[in-house]
DSSP file (Angstrom, degrees, kcal/mol; ACC not computed):
  #  RESIDUE AA STRUCTURE BP1 BP2  ACC     N-H-->O    O-->H-N    N-H-->O    O-->H-N    TCO  KAPPA ALPHA  PHI   PSI    X-CA   Y-CA   Z-CA
    1    1 A M              0   0    0      0, 0.0     2,-0.2     0, 0.0     0, 0.0   0.000 360.0 360.0 360.0 138.7   43.1  -26.0  -58.6
    2    2 A T        -     0   0    0      2,-0.0     2,-1.0     1,-0.0     0, 0.0  -0.610 360.0-117.4 -95.2 155.2   42.0  -27.0  -55.2
    3    3 A N        +     0   0    0     -2,-0.2     2,-0.9     1,-0.1    -1,-0.0  -0.796  34.4 178.7 -93.0 100.2   38.7  -28.3  -54.2
    4    4 A C        +     0   0    0     -2,-1.0     2,-0.5     2,-0.0    -1,-0.1  -0.677  13.2 159.4-105.6  76.2   37.2  -25.7  -51.7
    5    5 A K        -     0   0    0     -2,-0.9    -2,-0.1     3,-0.0     0, 0.0  -0.866  29.2-146.6-100.8 131.0   33.9  -27.0  -50.9
    6    6 A L        -     0   0    0     -2,-0.5     2,-0.3     1,-0.0    -2,-0.0  -0.763  26.3-109.6 -92.5 138.6   32.3  -25.7  -47.7
    7    7 A P        -     0   0    0      0, 0.0     3,-0.0     0, 0.0    -1,-0.0  -0.513  25.5-162.8 -68.7 131.9   30.0  -28.1  -45.8
    8    8 A L  S    S+     0   0    0     -2,-0.3     2,-0.5     1,-0.1    -2,-0.0   0.674  71.2  53.9 -88.6 -18.4   26.5  -27.0  -46.1
    9    9 A K  S    S-     0   0    0      0, 0.0     2,-0.3     0, 0.0    -1,-0.1  -0.969  70.7-148.3-125.0 129.8   25.1  -29.0  -43.2
   10   10 A R        -     0   0    0     -2,-0.5     2,-0.3    -3,-0.0    -2,-0.0  -0.701  20.7-125.2 -92.2 146.4   26.3  -29.0  -39.7
   11   11 A T        -     0   0    0     -2,-0.3    -1,-0.0     1,-0.1     0, 0.0  -0.656   5.7-143.8 -88.8 149.4   26.1  -32.1  -37.7
   12   12 A A    >   +     0   0    0     -2,-0.3     3,-1.6     2,-0.1     4,-0.4   0.187  52.4 135.1 -97.5  15.1   24.3  -31.9  -34.3
   13   13 A E  T 3  S+     0   0    0      1,-0.3    -2,-0.1     2,-0.1     0, 0.0  -0.492  78.8   5.3 -69.2 129.9   26.5  -34.4  -32.6
   14   14 A G  T 3  S+     0   0    0     -2,-0.3    -1,-0.3     1,-0.1    -2,-0.1   0.507 107.7  95.9  79.1   5.1   27.5  -33.2  -29.1
   15   15 A Q    X   +     0   0    0     -3,-1.6     3,-1.6     2,-0.1     4,-0.4   0.426  46.0 123.2-106.0  -1.2   25.3  -30.1  -29.3
   16   16 A R  T 3  S+     0   0    0     -4,-0.4    -3,-0.0     1,-0.3    -4,-0.0  -0.433  83.0   7.4 -66.8 130.1   22.2  -31.5  -27.5
   17   17 A G  T 3> S+     0   0    0     -2,-0.2     4,-1.9     1,-0.0    -1,-0.3   0.467  88.3 121.9  82.4   2.5   21.3  -29.4  -24.5
   18   18 A S  H <> S+     0   0    0     -3,-1.6     4,-2.3     1,-0.2     5,-0.2   0.869  73.6  53.2 -67.6 -33.9   23.7  -26.6  -25.3
   19   19 A S  H  > S+     0   0    0     -4,-0.4     4,-2.1     2,-0.2    -1,-0.2   0.852 106.9  53.1 -68.3 -32.1   20.9  -24.0  -25.5
   20   20 A T  H  > S+     0   0    0      2,-0.2     4,-2.0     1,-0.2    -2,-0.2   0.907 109.7  47.7 -67.5 -41.4   19.7  -25.1  -22.0
   21   21 A V  H  X S+     0   0    0     -4,-1.9     4,-1.4     2,-0.2    -2,-0.2   0.910 111.5  50.5 -65.3 -42.6   23.1  -24.6  -20.5
   22   22 A E  H  X S+     0   0    0     -4,-2.3     4,-1.9     1,-0.2     3,-0.3   0.902 109.5  51.4 -61.7 -40.3   23.4  -21.2  -22.2
   23   23 A L  H  X S+     0   0    0     -4,-2.1     4,-2.6     1,-0.2    -1,-0.2   0.885 105.0  56.2 -64.2 -38.6   20.0  -20.3  -20.7
   24   24 A L  H  < S+     0   0    0     -4,-2.0    -1,-0.2     1,-0.2    -2,-0.2   0.813 110.6  45.4 -64.1 -29.4   21.2  -21.3  -17.3
   25   25 A F  H  X S+     0   0    0     -4,-1.4     4,-0.7    -3,-0.3    -1,-0.2   0.834 115.9  45.3 -78.8 -33.9   24.1  -18.9  -17.6
   26   26 A V  H  X S+     0   0    0     -4,-1.9     4,-2.6     1,-0.2     5,-0.2   0.851  99.8  66.9 -81.6 -35.9   22.0  -16.0  -18.9
   27   27 A I  H  X S+     0   0    0     -4,-2.6     4,-2.7     1,-0.2     5,-0.2   0.901 100.6  48.1 -58.4 -46.3   19.0  -16.2  -16.5
   28   28 A P  H  > S+     0   0    0      0, 0.0     4,-2.5     0, 0.0    -1,-0.2   0.896 112.5  50.0 -62.7 -36.1   20.9  -15.2  -13.4
   29   29 A I  H  X S+     0   0    0     -4,-0.7     4,-2.2     2,-0.2    -2,-0.2   0.929 112.1  47.0 -65.7 -43.9   22.4  -12.3  -15.2
   30   30 A L  H  X S+     0   0    0     -4,-2.6     4,-2.6     1,-0.2    -1,-0.2   0.900 111.5  52.0 -63.2 -40.0   19.0  -11.1  -16.5
   31   31 A F  H  X S+     0   0    0     -4,-2.7     4,-2.8    -5,-0.2    -2,-0.2   0.916 109.7  48.7 -62.8 -43.4   17.6  -11.5  -13.0
   32   32 A L  H  X S+     0   0    0     -4,-2.5     4,-2.4     2,-0.2    -1,-0.2   0.891 111.7  49.8 -64.0 -39.0   20.3   -9.4  -11.5
   33   33 A M  H  X S+     0   0    0     -4,-2.2     4,-2.4     2,-0.2    -2,-0.2   0.930 112.3  47.3 -64.4 -44.0   19.8   -6.7  -14.1
   34   34 A F  H  X S+     0   0    0     -4,-2.6     4,-2.5     1,-0.2    -2,-0.2   0.923 112.8  48.9 -62.7 -44.4   16.1   -6.7  -13.5
   35   35 A A  H  X S+     0   0    0     -4,-2.8     4,-2.5     1,-0.2    -1,-0.2   0.896 111.2  50.4 -63.6 -40.4   16.6   -6.5   -9.7
   36   36 A G  H  X S+     0   0    0     -4,-2.4     4,-2.3     2,-0.2    -1,-0.2   0.912 111.7  46.9 -63.9 -43.2   19.1   -3.7  -10.1
   37   37 A I  H  X S+     0   0    0     -4,-2.4     4,-2.1     2,-0.2    -2,-0.2   0.905 112.5  51.0 -64.5 -41.3   16.7   -1.7  -12.3
   38   38 A F  H  X S+     0   0    0     -4,-2.5     4,-1.9     1,-0.2    -2,-0.2   0.924 112.4  45.1 -62.2 -46.2   13.9   -2.3   -9.9
   39   39 A E  H  X S+     0   0    0     -4,-2.5     4,-2.5     1,-0.2    -1,-0.2   0.868 111.0  53.6 -68.7 -36.5   15.9   -1.1   -6.9
   40   40 A C  H  X S+     0   0    0     -4,-2.3     4,-2.5     1,-0.2    -1,-0.2   0.900 109.2  49.0 -63.8 -39.4   17.2    1.9   -8.8
   41   41 A S  H  X S+     0   0    0     -4,-2.1     4,-2.2     2,-0.2    -2,-0.2   0.886 111.1  49.8 -68.8 -36.7   13.6    2.9   -9.6
   42   42 A R  H  X S+     0   0    0     -4,-1.9     4,-2.2     2,-0.2    -2,-0.2   0.908 112.2  48.1 -64.6 -41.5   12.6    2.5   -5.9
   43   43 A A  H  X S+     0   0    0     -4,-2.5     4,-2.5     2,-0.2    -2,-0.2   0.912 111.0  50.5 -64.8 -42.3   15.5    4.6   -4.8
   44   44 A W  H  X S+     0   0    0     -4,-2.5     4,-2.3     1,-0.2    -2,-0.2   0.905 110.6  49.6 -62.3 -41.9   14.7    7.3   -7.4
   45   45 A L  H  X S+     0   0    0     -4,-2.2     4,-2.5     2,-0.2    -1,-0.2   0.903 110.2  50.9 -63.4 -41.5   11.1    7.3   -6.2
   46   46 A T  H  X S+     0   0    0     -4,-2.2     4,-2.5     2,-0.2     5,-0.2   0.925 110.8  48.1 -63.2 -44.8   12.2    7.7   -2.6
   47   47 A V  H  X S+     0   0    0     -4,-2.5     4,-2.4     1,-0.2    -1,-0.2   0.913 112.5  49.7 -61.0 -42.8   14.5   10.6   -3.4
   48   48 A S  H  X S+     0   0    0     -4,-2.3     4,-2.3     2,-0.2    -2,-0.2   0.910 112.3  46.3 -63.9 -43.1   11.6   12.2   -5.4
   49   49 A V  H  X S+     0   0    0     -4,-2.5     4,-2.5     2,-0.2    -2,-0.2   0.909 113.3  48.8 -67.4 -42.1    9.1   11.8   -2.5
   50   50 A V  H  X S+     0   0    0     -4,-2.5     4,-2.3     2,-0.2    -2,-0.2   0.894 111.6  50.4 -65.3 -39.0   11.6   13.1    0.1
   51   51 A N  H  X S+     0   0    0     -4,-2.4     4,-2.3    -5,-0.2    -2,-0.2   0.924 111.8  47.3 -62.7 -44.9   12.4   16.1   -2.1
   52   52 A S  H  X S+     0   0    0     -4,-2.3     4,-2.8     1,-0.2     5,-0.2   0.891 110.8  52.1 -64.1 -39.9    8.7   16.9   -2.6
   53   53 A A  H  X S+     0   0    0     -4,-2.5     4,-2.4     2,-0.2    -1,-0.2   0.911 110.5  47.7 -64.1 -42.3    8.1   16.5    1.2
   54   54 A A  H  X S+     0   0    0     -4,-2.3     4,-2.2     2,-0.2    -2,-0.2   0.916 113.9  47.1 -64.9 -42.7   10.9   19.0    2.0
   55   55 A R  H  X S+     0   0    0     -4,-2.3     4,-2.5     2,-0.2    -2,-0.2   0.918 113.7  47.2 -65.8 -42.9    9.7   21.5   -0.6
   56   56 A E  H  X S+     0   0    0     -4,-2.8     4,-2.6     2,-0.2     5,-0.2   0.887 111.1  52.4 -66.5 -37.5    6.1   21.2    0.6
   57   57 A G  H  X S+     0   0    0     -4,-2.4     4,-2.2    -5,-0.2    -2,-0.2   0.917 112.2  44.9 -62.9 -42.8    7.2   21.6    4.2
   58   58 A A  H  X S+     0   0    0     -4,-2.2     4,-2.2     2,-0.2    -2,-0.2   0.896 112.1  52.9 -66.9 -39.4    9.1   24.7    3.4
   59   59 A R  H  X S+     0   0    0     -4,-2.5     4,-0.9     1,-0.2    -2,-0.2   0.924 112.5  43.2 -63.1 -44.4    6.2   26.1    1.3
   60   60 A V  H  X S+     0   0    0     -4,-2.6     4,-0.8     1,-0.2     3,-0.4   0.880 112.0  56.4 -67.3 -36.8    3.8   25.6    4.2
   61   61 A G  H  < S+     0   0    0     -4,-2.2     3,-0.5    -5,-0.2    -2,-0.2   0.872 104.9  49.9 -63.2 -37.8    6.3   27.0    6.6
   62   62 A V  H  < S+     0   0    0     -4,-2.2    82,-1.3     1,-0.2    -1,-0.2   0.727 113.3  47.3 -74.8 -19.2    6.7   30.3    4.7
   63   63 A R  H  < S+     0   0    0     -4,-0.9    -1,-0.2    -3,-0.4    -2,-0.2   0.533  87.7 101.3 -97.0  -7.5    3.0   30.8    4.6
   64   64 A T  S  < S-     0   0    0     -4,-0.8    10,-0.2    -3,-0.5    80,-0.1  -0.652  75.5-123.5 -81.0 126.6    2.3   30.0    8.3
   65   65 A P        -     0   0    0      0, 0.0     9,-0.2     0, 0.0     2,-0.1  -0.373  22.6-122.8 -69.4 147.5    1.8   33.2   10.3
   66   66 A T        -     0   0    0     39,-0.1     7,-0.2     7,-0.1     5,-0.1  -0.428  25.2-107.9 -82.6 163.6    4.0   33.8   13.3
   67   67 A T  B  >> -A   72   0A   0      5,-2.0     5,-1.6    -2,-0.1     4,-0.8  -0.840  49.4-103.7 -96.7 121.7    2.7   34.3   16.8
   68   68 A P  T  45S+     0   0    0      0, 0.0     0, 0.0     0, 0.0     0, 0.0  -0.356  87.5  29.0 -72.9 162.1    3.0   37.9   18.1
   69   69 A P  T  45S+     0   0    0      0, 0.0    -3,-0.0     0, 0.0    -2,-0.0  -0.994 130.3  31.5 -88.3 -10.7    4.6   39.6   19.9
   70   70 A S  T  45S-     0   0    0     -3,-0.3    35,-0.2     2,-0.0    -3,-0.0   0.485  96.2-126.8 -88.2  -0.8    7.9   37.7   19.6
   71   71 A N  T  <5 -     0   0    0     -4,-0.8    34,-1.7     1,-0.2     2,-0.2   0.896  40.7-176.1  55.0  43.0    7.3   36.5   16.1
   72   72 A A  B   < -A   67   0A   0     -5,-1.6    -5,-2.0    32,-0.1     2,-0.4  -0.487  24.8-119.0 -72.1 139.2    7.9   32.9   17.1
   73   73 A F        -     0   0    0     28,-0.2     2,-0.7    -7,-0.2    -7,-0.1  -0.637  16.5-149.7 -83.9 132.7    7.8   30.5   14.2
   74   74 A N        +     0   0    0     -2,-0.4     4,-0.3    -9,-0.2   -10,-0.1  -0.890  18.7 174.9-104.4 105.9    5.1   27.7   14.4
   75   75 A A     >  +     0   0    0     -2,-0.7     4,-2.6     1,-0.2     5,-0.3   0.540  54.6  95.0 -87.9  -7.0    6.5   24.7   12.6
   76   76 A A  H  > S+     0   0    0      1,-0.2     4,-2.3     2,-0.2     5,-0.2   0.888  83.7  47.6 -57.7 -46.5    3.5   22.4   13.4
   77   77 A P  H  > S+     0   0    0      0, 0.0     4,-1.8     0, 0.0    -1,-0.2   0.902 114.2  47.9 -62.8 -37.6    1.6   22.9   10.1
   78   78 A A  H  > S+     0   0    0     -4,-0.3     4,-2.2     2,-0.2    -2,-0.2   0.912 112.4  48.4 -68.3 -41.6    4.7   22.4    8.0
   79   79 A L  H  X S+     0   0    0     -4,-2.6     4,-2.6     1,-0.2    -1,-0.2   0.873 109.6  53.3 -65.3 -36.5    5.7   19.2    9.9
   80   80 A A  H  X S+     0   0    0     -4,-2.3     4,-2.1    -5,-0.3    -1,-0.2   0.881 108.5  49.9 -65.0 -37.7    2.1   17.9    9.5
   81   81 A Q  H  X S+     0   0    0     -4,-1.8     4,-2.0     2,-0.2    -2,-0.2   0.909 111.1  48.5 -66.8 -42.2    2.4   18.5    5.7
   82   82 A I  H  X S+     0   0    0     -4,-2.2     4,-2.6     1,-0.2     5,-0.2   0.930 111.9  49.5 -62.6 -45.0    5.7   16.6    5.6
   83   83 A D  H  X S+     0   0    0     -4,-2.6     4,-2.7     1,-0.2     5,-0.3   0.881 108.4  54.2 -61.5 -38.1    4.2   13.7    7.7
   84   84 A S  H  X S+     0   0    0     -4,-2.1     4,-1.6     2,-0.2    -1,-0.2   0.916 111.3  44.0 -62.6 -44.0    1.2   13.6    5.4
   85   85 A I  H  X S+     0   0    0     -4,-2.0     4,-0.9     2,-0.2    -2,-0.2   0.930 116.1  46.4 -68.2 -45.4    3.3   13.2    2.3
   86   86 A L  H ><>S+     0   0    0     -4,-2.6     5,-3.1     1,-0.2     3,-0.5   0.903 113.3  47.7 -66.9 -40.6    5.7   10.6    3.8
   87   87 A S  H ><5S+     0   0    0     -4,-2.7     3,-0.8     1,-0.2    -1,-0.2   0.830 104.6  61.3 -71.1 -28.9    2.9    8.5    5.3
   88   88 A G  H 3<5S+     0   0    0     -4,-1.6    -1,-0.2    -5,-0.3    -2,-0.2   0.786 112.3  38.3 -64.6 -26.7    1.0    8.6    2.0
   89   89 A M  T <<5S-     0   0    0     -4,-0.9    -1,-0.2    -3,-0.5    -2,-0.2   0.351 116.8-112.0-104.2   3.9    4.0    6.8    0.4
   90   90 A G  T < 5S+     0   0    0     -3,-0.8    -3,-0.2    -4,-0.3     3,-0.2   0.788  85.5 116.5  73.8  27.7    4.7    4.6    3.4
   91   91 A L      < +     0   0    0     -5,-3.1    -4,-0.2    -6,-0.2    -5,-0.1   0.248  37.7  98.4-110.3  11.6    8.0    6.3    4.2
   92   92 A S    >   +     0   0    0     -6,-0.5     3,-1.5     2,-0.1     2,-0.4   0.716  53.9 101.9 -77.1 -18.4    7.2    7.7    7.6
   93   93 A A  T 3  S-     0   0    0      1,-0.3     3,-0.1    -3,-0.2     0, 0.0  -0.521 102.0  -3.2 -69.4 119.6    8.9    4.9    9.6
   94   94 A G  T 3  S+     0   0    0     -2,-0.4    -1,-0.3     1,-0.3     2,-0.2   0.506  97.3 144.9  79.8   5.0   12.3    6.1   10.8
   95   95 A A    <   -     0   0    0     -3,-1.5     2,-0.4    22,-0.1    -1,-0.3  -0.510  32.9-160.5 -78.5 143.2   11.9    9.5    9.1
   96   96 A T  E     +B  116   0B   0     20,-2.6    20,-3.0    -2,-0.2     2,-0.3  -0.960  15.1 172.8-118.8 143.0   13.3   12.6   10.7
   97   97 A R  E     -B  115   0B   0     -2,-0.4     2,-0.3    18,-0.2    18,-0.2  -0.993   9.5-179.4-148.7 151.0   12.2   16.1    9.7
   98   98 A S  E     -B  114   0B   0     16,-2.2    16,-2.8    -2,-0.3     2,-0.4  -0.990  10.6-165.7-151.4 146.2   12.6   19.6   10.8
   99   99 A V  E     +B  113   0B   0     -2,-0.3     2,-0.3    14,-0.2    14,-0.2  -0.984  22.1 173.3-133.1 121.7   11.4   23.0    9.8
  100  100 A T  E     -B  112   0B   0     12,-2.5    12,-2.6    -2,-0.4     2,-0.3  -0.907  18.4-169.7-131.1 155.9   13.2   26.1   11.2
  101  101 A C  E     -B  111   0B   0     -2,-0.3   -28,-0.2    10,-0.2    10,-0.2  -0.991  38.7-100.3-140.4 141.1   13.1   29.8   10.7
  102  102 A A        -     0   0    0      8,-0.9     4,-0.2    -2,-0.3     7,-0.1  -0.313  58.5 -82.9 -61.1 142.3   15.7   32.3   12.2
  103  103 A S  S    S+     0   0    0      1,-0.2     2,-0.1     2,-0.1   -31,-0.1  -0.784 119.8  35.3 -93.2 132.1   14.4   34.0   15.3
  104  104 A P  S    S-     0   0    0      0, 0.0     2,-0.9     0, 0.0    -1,-0.2   0.564  90.5-148.1 -76.9 142.2   12.6   36.4   15.0
  105  105 A C        +     0   0    0    -34,-1.7   -39,-0.1   -35,-0.2    -2,-0.1  -0.686  36.2 150.8 -82.1 109.9   11.0   35.0   12.0
  106  106 A Q    >   -     0   0    0     -2,-0.9     3,-2.1    -4,-0.2    37,-0.2  -0.824  53.7 -55.8-133.3 170.2   10.0   38.0    9.8
  107  107 A P  T 3  S+     0   0    0      0, 0.0    37,-0.2     0, 0.0    -1,-0.1  -0.189 123.9  22.8 -53.1 140.8    9.6   38.7    6.1
  108  108 A D  T 3  S+     0   0    0     35,-2.8     2,-0.1     1,-0.3    36,-0.1   0.395  91.2 129.5  77.4   3.1   12.7   37.8    4.1
  109  109 A S    <   -     0   0    0     -3,-2.1    34,-4.0    34,-0.2     2,-0.5  -0.479  64.1-108.7 -75.0 158.0   14.0   35.3    6.7
  110  110 A Q  E     - C   0 142B   0     32,-0.2    -8,-0.9    -2,-0.1     2,-0.5  -0.780  23.4-157.0 -95.1 130.6   14.9   31.9    5.4
  111  111 A V  E     -BC 101 141B   0     30,-3.4    30,-2.4    -2,-0.5     2,-0.5  -0.920  12.8-163.0-102.7 125.7   12.7   28.9    6.3
  112  112 A T  E     -BC 100 140B   0    -12,-2.6   -12,-2.5    -2,-0.5     2,-0.5  -0.941   7.7-171.2-116.0 124.3   14.6   25.6    6.1
  113  113 A A  E     -BC  99 139B   0     26,-2.9    26,-2.8    -2,-0.5     2,-0.4  -0.965   5.5-174.3-114.4 126.5   12.9   22.3    5.8
  114  114 A T  E     -BC  98 138B   0    -16,-2.8   -16,-2.2    -2,-0.5     2,-0.4  -0.982   2.4-177.3-124.1 130.1   15.0   19.1    6.1
  115  115 A V  E     -BC  97 137B   0     22,-2.6    22,-2.6    -2,-0.4     2,-0.4  -0.992   1.5-175.4-128.3 132.8   13.7   15.6    5.6
  116  116 A S  E     +BC  96 136B   0    -20,-3.0   -20,-2.6    -2,-0.4    20,-0.2  -0.997   4.0 178.1-131.5 130.1   15.7   12.4    6.1
  117  117 A V  E     - C   0 135B   0     18,-2.6    18,-3.2    -2,-0.4     2,-0.3  -0.994  28.0-123.8-132.0 133.4   14.4    8.9    5.3
  118  118 A P  E     - C   0 134B   0      0, 0.0     2,-0.5     0, 0.0    16,-0.2  -0.600  23.2-155.3 -76.3 137.6   16.2    5.6    5.6
  119  119 A F  E     + C   0 133B   0     14,-4.0    14,-2.7    -2,-0.3     2,-0.4  -0.965  14.5 177.8-116.4 121.5   16.2    3.6    2.3
  120  120 A T  E     - C   0 132B   0     -2,-0.5    12,-0.1    12,-0.2     7,-0.1  -0.981  25.7-126.8-122.7 132.9   16.6   -0.2    2.6
  121  121 A T        -     0   0    0     10,-0.5   -82,-0.0    -2,-0.4    10,-0.0  -0.353   6.4-141.4 -73.4 159.2   16.5   -2.5   -0.5
  122  122 A I  S    S+     0   0    0     -2,-0.1    -1,-0.1     1,-0.0     3,-0.1   0.418  80.7  85.6-100.6  -0.1   14.1   -5.4   -0.5
  123  123 A I  S >> S-     0   0    0      1,-0.1     4,-2.5   -88,-0.1     3,-0.7  -0.908  71.7-147.8-104.1 116.8   16.6   -7.8   -2.2
  124  124 A P  H 3> S+     0   0    0      0, 0.0     4,-2.2     0, 0.0     5,-0.2   0.817  94.0  55.7 -56.6 -36.4   18.9   -9.4    0.3
  125  125 A A  H 3> S+     0   0    0      1,-0.2     4,-0.8     2,-0.2     5,-0.1   0.899 113.6  40.6 -65.5 -39.2   21.9   -9.6   -2.0
  126  126 A I  H <> S+     0   0    0     -3,-0.7     4,-2.9     2,-0.2     5,-0.4   0.866 112.3  56.4 -75.3 -36.4   21.9   -5.9   -2.6
  127  127 A D  H  X S+     0   0    0     -4,-2.5     4,-1.9     1,-0.2    -2,-0.2   0.860 102.2  56.3 -62.9 -36.2   21.0   -5.1    1.0
  128  128 A A  H  < S+     0   0    0     -4,-2.2    -1,-0.2    -5,-0.2    -2,-0.2   0.832 114.6  39.1 -65.3 -31.3   24.1   -7.0    2.2
  129  129 A V  H  < S+     0   0    0     -4,-0.8    -2,-0.2    -3,-0.4    -1,-0.2   0.918 129.9  25.6 -83.3 -48.2   26.3   -4.8    0.0
  130  130 A L  H  < S-     0   0    0     -4,-2.9    -3,-0.2     1,-0.2    -2,-0.2   0.848  82.2-172.1 -88.6 -36.8   24.6   -1.4    0.5
  131  131 A G     <  -     0   0    0     -4,-1.9   -10,-0.5    -5,-0.4     2,-0.5  -0.483  55.9 -20.0  72.9-150.2   22.9   -1.7    3.9
  132  132 A T  E     -C  120   0B   0     -2,-0.1     2,-0.4   -12,-0.1   -12,-0.2  -0.822  65.0-161.3 -96.7 127.9   20.6    1.2    4.8
  133  133 A L  E     -C  119   0B   0    -14,-2.7   -14,-4.0    -2,-0.5     2,-0.6  -0.871  13.1-134.9-106.2 140.1   21.1    4.5    3.0
  134  134 A N  E     -C  118   0B   0     -2,-0.4     2,-0.7   -16,-0.2   -18,-0.0  -0.850  12.0-156.6 -95.6 124.7   19.8    7.8    4.3
  135  135 A V  E     -C  117   0B   0    -18,-3.2   -18,-2.6    -2,-0.6     2,-0.4  -0.901  19.0-179.5 -99.5 116.3   18.1    9.9    1.8
  136  136 A T  E     +C  116   0B   0     -2,-0.7     2,-0.4   -20,-0.2   -20,-0.2  -0.966   8.1 178.1-123.9 131.2   18.2   13.6    2.9
  137  137 A E  E     -C  115   0B   0    -22,-2.6   -22,-2.6    -2,-0.4     2,-0.4  -0.983   8.0-163.7-130.5 144.1   16.8   16.6    1.2
  138  138 A T  E     -C  114   0B   0     -2,-0.4     2,-0.4   -24,-0.2   -24,-0.2  -0.989   1.7-168.6-128.5 136.0   16.7   20.2    2.3
  139  139 A A  E     -C  113   0B   0    -26,-2.8   -26,-2.9    -2,-0.4     2,-0.5  -0.986   2.6-165.9-124.6 136.2   14.6   23.0    0.9
  140  140 A V  E     +C  112   0B   0     -2,-0.4     2,-0.3   -28,-0.2   -28,-0.2  -0.984  13.6 168.5-124.0 127.1   15.1   26.7    1.7
  141  141 A M  E     -C  111   0B   0    -30,-2.4   -30,-3.4    -2,-0.5     2,-0.4  -0.925  37.4-103.0-134.5 160.9   12.5   29.4    1.0
  142  142 A R  E     -C  110   0B   0     -2,-0.3   -32,-0.2   -32,-0.2     2,-0.2  -0.690  36.8-119.3 -87.1 130.3   12.0   33.0    1.9
  143  143 A Y              0   0    0    -34,-4.0   -35,-2.8    -2,-0.4   -34,-0.2  -0.470 360.0 360.0 -69.5 136.2    9.5   33.7    4.6
  144  144 A E              0   0    0    -82,-1.3    -1,-0.1   -37,-0.2   -81,-0.1   0.410 360.0 360.0-103.5 360.0    6.6   36.0    3.4
């Protein structure tokens, strides 16, 4: 019969500071994960705000009366609504927007609102890889 005794106690020789080294390897990875999650949430918020601005612009556009006799479409109220939403979230810098209706704009015509906003990350390492992304949303509604 063999003597199979397992050592019950480990010696700590050569193990001093190993947890510090492990922590030094893990912290940058955790930081990158946190930064990625943060930037994804900012991008998601930007897409959501741009989508809402386009929908609100189209909604205001379909409710704005045309000017007789040519039934010309007045996009100013819809553009003002889009600007209001974008400036409220600090996204108006570099934004392009348009609201159009087929001429003559009459009931059942389509009103199209398009909003485009540049998205730049605030973390230089991610910015170097992605650069500036354009977030563009379009909403189409029926003129009433």
